[in-house]
C-alpha positions as CSV (number, residue, x, y, z in Angstrom):
1,M,-23.3,-97.4,-46.7
2,A,-19.7,-97.5,-45.4
3,F,-19.9,-101.3,-45.1
4,V,-21.0,-101.5,-48.8
5,V,-18.1,-99.2,-49.9
6,A,-15.7,-101.2,-47.8
7,G,-17.0,-104.5,-49.3
8,I,-16.6,-103.2,-52.8
9,I,-13.0,-102.1,-52.1
10,V,-12.2,-105.5,-50.6
11,I,-13.8,-107.3,-53.6
12,A,-11.8,-105.0,-56.0
13,V,-8.6,-105.8,-54.1
14,V,-9.2,-109.5,-54.2
15,V,-10.0,-109.4,-57.9
16,N,-6.8,-107.5,-58.6
17,V,-4.8,-109.9,-56.6
18,L,-6.3,-112.9,-58.3
19,L,-5.7,-111.3,-61.7
20,W,-2.1,-110.6,-60.7
21,L,-1.6,-114.2,-59.5
22,F,-3.2,-115.9,-62.5
23,L,-2.8,-113.6,-65.4
24,M,0.6,-112.0,-64.7
25,P,2.5,-115.4,-64.9
26,R,0.9,-116.1,-68.2
27,Y,1.8,-112.6,-69.5
28,V,5.4,-113.0,-68.4
29,K,5.6,-116.5,-69.9
30,R,4.2,-115.2,-73.2
31,R,6.7,-112.3,-73.2
32,I,9.5,-114.7,-72.5
33,S,8.3,-117.1,-75.1
34,G,8.2,-114.3,-77.7
35,F,11.7,-113.2,-76.7
36,Q,13.1,-116.7,-76.9
37,N,11.5,-117.2,-80.4
38,E,13.0,-113.9,-81.5
39,L,16.4,-114.9,-80.1
40,V,16.4,-118.3,-81.7
41,D,15.3,-116.8,-85.1
42,R,18.2,-114.2,-84.8
43,H,20.7,-116.9,-83.9
44,Y,19.5,-119.0,-86.9
45,D,19.9,-116.1,-89.2
46,E,23.4,-115.5,-87.9
47,V,24.4,-119.1,-88.4
48,E,22.9,-119.2,-91.8
49,V,24.9,-116.1,-92.9
50,M,28.1,-117.7,-91.6
51,Y,27.5,-121.0,-93.5
52,R,26.4,-119.2,-96.6
53,K,29.8,-117.4,-96.6
54,M,31.6,-120.8,-96.1
55,R,29.7,-122.3,-99.0
56,G,30.4,-119.3,-101.2
57,W,34.2,-119.6,-100.5
58,R,34.2,-123.3,-101.3
59,H,32.3,-122.6,-104.5
60,D,35.0,-120.1,-105.6
61,Y,37.9,-122.4,-104.6
62,H,38.4,-123.7,-108.1
63,N,38.6,-120.2,-109.5
64,H,41.2,-119.2,-106.8
65,I,43.4,-122.1,-107.8
66,Q,43.2,-121.1,-111.5
67,V,44.2,-117.5,-110.7
68,L,47.2,-118.7,-108.6
69,K,48.3,-121.1,-111.4
70,A,48.2,-118.2,-113.9
71,Y,50.3,-116.0,-111.7
72,L,52.9,-118.8,-111.2
73,S,53.0,-119.7,-114.9
74,L,53.9,-116.0,-115.6
75,T,56.4,-116.0,-112.7
76,Q,54.4,-113.2,-111.1
77,Y,55.3,-114.4,-107.6
78,R,54.6,-111.1,-105.8
79,E,51.1,-111.0,-107.3
80,A,50.5,-114.6,-106.2
81,L,51.6,-113.8,-102.7
82,D,49.3,-110.8,-102.5
83,Y,46.5,-112.9,-103.8
84,L,47.2,-115.5,-101.1
85,D,47.2,-112.8,-98.4
86,G,43.8,-111.7,-99.6
87,L,42.5,-115.2,-99.5
88,E,43.8,-115.7,-96.0
89,K,42.0,-112.6,-94.7
90,D,38.8,-113.7,-96.5
91,L,39.0,-117.2,-95.1
92,S,39.6,-116.0,-91.5
93,A,36.2,-114.3,-91.6
94,V,34.4,-117.6,-92.4
95,D,36.5,-120.2,-90.7
96,T,35.0,-122.2,-87.9
97,V,36.9,-120.8,-84.9
98,L,35.9,-123.3,-82.2
99,K,34.9,-127.0,-82.1
100,T,33.4,-127.6,-78.7
101,G,32.1,-131.1,-79.1
102,N,28.5,-130.0,-79.2
103,V,27.2,-129.1,-82.7
104,M,24.5,-126.6,-81.5
105,V,27.0,-124.8,-79.2
106,D,29.5,-124.7,-82.1
107,A,27.0,-123.0,-84.3
108,I,26.0,-120.3,-81.8
109,L,29.5,-119.7,-80.5
110,N,31.1,-119.4,-84.0
111,S,28.3,-117.1,-85.3
112,K,28.7,-114.8,-82.2
113,L,32.5,-114.9,-82.5
114,S,32.1,-113.8,-86.1
115,L,30.0,-110.8,-85.0
116,I,32.5,-110.0,-82.2
117,C,35.4,-109.8,-84.6
118,E,33.3,-107.7,-87.1
119,R,32.7,-105.2,-84.2
120,K,36.5,-104.9,-83.5
121,I,36.3,-106.5,-80.1
122,A,39.3,-108.4,-78.9
123,V,38.3,-111.9,-78.0
124,D,39.9,-114.9,-76.2
125,A,37.8,-118.0,-76.3
126,T,38.3,-121.6,-75.1
127,A,35.3,-124.0,-75.1
128,L,34.8,-127.7,-74.6
129,V,31.3,-129.1,-74.0
130,P,30.7,-132.8,-73.2
131,G,28.7,-134.4,-75.9
132,D,26.6,-136.2,-73.3
133,A,25.8,-133.1,-71.2
134,P,22.2,-133.4,-69.8
135,V,21.4,-129.9,-71.0
136,S,19.4,-129.4,-74.2
137,G,21.2,-127.8,-77.1
138,I,18.5,-125.1,-77.4
139,D,18.9,-124.1,-73.8
140,L,22.7,-124.0,-74.1
141,S,22.3,-121.9,-77.3
142,V,19.9,-119.4,-75.7
143,L,22.1,-119.2,-72.6
144,I,25.4,-118.6,-74.4
145,G,23.7,-116.4,-77.0
146,N,22.3,-114.1,-74.3
147,L,25.6,-113.9,-72.5
148,L,27.5,-112.9,-75.6
149,D,24.9,-110.5,-76.8
150,N,25.0,-108.7,-73.5
151,A,28.8,-108.7,-73.5
152,M,28.9,-107.3,-77.1
153,E,26.4,-104.5,-76.2
154,A,28.4,-103.5,-73.2
155,C,31.6,-103.4,-75.2
156,M,30.1,-101.3,-77.9
157,E,29.4,-98.6,-75.4
158,L,33.1,-98.0,-75.3
159,P,34.2,-95.5,-78.0
160,Q,37.8,-96.8,-78.2
161,E,38.3,-100.2,-79.9
162,K,41.4,-100.8,-77.8
163,D,39.3,-100.9,-74.7
164,R,36.9,-103.6,-75.9
165,F,37.4,-107.2,-74.9
166,I,35.5,-110.4,-74.2
167,R,36.9,-113.5,-72.6
168,I,35.0,-116.8,-72.9
169,Y,35.8,-120.0,-71.1
170,I,33.6,-123.2,-71.2
171,D,34.8,-126.5,-69.9
172,R,34.0,-129.5,-67.6
173,I,35.1,-128.9,-64.1
174,K,34.6,-132.1,-62.0
175,K,30.9,-132.9,-62.5
176,Q,29.9,-129.3,-63.6
177,L,29.7,-127.5,-66.9
178,Y,31.5,-124.2,-66.2
179,I,30.7,-121.2,-68.3
180,S,32.5,-117.9,-67.8
181,V,32.1,-114.7,-69.8
182,T,34.1,-111.6,-68.9
183,N,33.8,-108.3,-70.8
184,S,34.8,-104.7,-70.7
185,M,32.1,-102.1,-70.2
186,K,31.6,-98.4,-69.6
187,G,31.6,-97.7,-65.9
188,K,30.1,-100.2,-63.5
189,A,26.9,-102.2,-63.6
190,K,24.1,-101.1,-61.4
191,R,22.3,-103.2,-58.9
192,L,18.8,-103.3,-57.4
193,G,19.3,-105.3,-54.3
194,A,20.9,-108.6,-55.3
195,R,20.0,-108.3,-59.0
196,F,21.8,-106.4,-61.7
197,L,19.8,-104.0,-63.8
198,S,19.8,-104.1,-67.6
199,R,21.2,-101.0,-69.1
200,K,18.6,-101.2,-71.9
201,G,14.9,-101.6,-71.8
202,G,12.6,-103.8,-73.9
203,N,13.4,-107.5,-74.5
204,H,17.0,-106.9,-73.2
205,G,15.8,-107.3,-69.6
206,F,14.3,-110.6,-70.5
207,G,17.7,-111.9,-71.5
208,L,19.0,-111.7,-68.0
209,Y,15.7,-113.3,-66.7
210,R,16.1,-116.1,-69.4
211,I,19.6,-116.9,-68.3
212,D,18.5,-117.2,-64.7
213,S,15.5,-119.3,-65.5
214,I,17.6,-121.8,-67.6
215,V,20.2,-122.1,-64.9
216,A,17.5,-122.7,-62.3
217,K,15.9,-125.3,-64.6
218,Y,19.0,-127.5,-64.3
219,G,19.7,-126.7,-60.7
220,G,22.8,-124.6,-61.6
221,Y,24.4,-121.5,-60.1
222,V,24.9,-118.0,-61.5
223,N,27.5,-115.6,-60.1
224,R,27.8,-112.1,-61.5
225,Q,30.5,-109.6,-60.5
226,T,31.3,-106.1,-61.6
227,E,34.0,-103.5,-61.0
228,E,34.9,-100.4,-62.8
229,G,35.1,-101.2,-66.5
230,V,34.6,-104.9,-66.2
231,F,31.6,-107.3,-65.9
232,A,31.9,-111.1,-65.3
233,T,29.4,-113.9,-65.3
234,E,30.1,-117.4,-64.1
235,I,27.6,-120.2,-64.5
236,T,27.8,-123.8,-63.3
237,L,25.4,-126.5,-64.5
238,P,25.4,-130.1,-63.1
239,L,26.5,-132.7,-65.6
240,V,24.9,-135.5,-63.6
241,E,21.1,-136.1,-63.8
């Protein structure tokens, strides 16, 4: 009888191991795929909002010119200057901030920069992406989008606007595409061994996993560092096949 029970236990363990080995990767892949689709949809919506604002401003351009002409014809120079100040502020909200050399990166970066400014986060951004980089535009968009989403979420945990900042630097360094995002945060990021833990549950944790998987796909390198109030991520991707 004992041998029968032991045999059943062994079979149960083997079945569980096989299920874990064969079904778990599919489950994780499905979760990641769902997360990526959600992320791409969200990025698309953000870009669409930005370009809709730009089209709206251009549509109103003729009306703005007519208003300014009316003020000038009536010698109402102060009113004309005030009107121009208002247009300048309006235009700054829809202007394309960065031109990196990569259309898809331009779209995701500028949509995220628009959100960063709306959330009153100080930002310093420099970006240049080689047009012939052997990295797909979708992968770059998901990578950069995740980095900036995480940075924004960390900044928004700080109650004081003056304490929030994000620094972005993207450029070719020798034969590598170098991506650096540094942001302020509340306290210090937690680790579990060599890995940093997400401060939020749900799909947020898949963002970190997605970053790592894209970097690994291209044989790149990720370096994350934290100290009190600051988190930094550096990524290098080879530019040679």
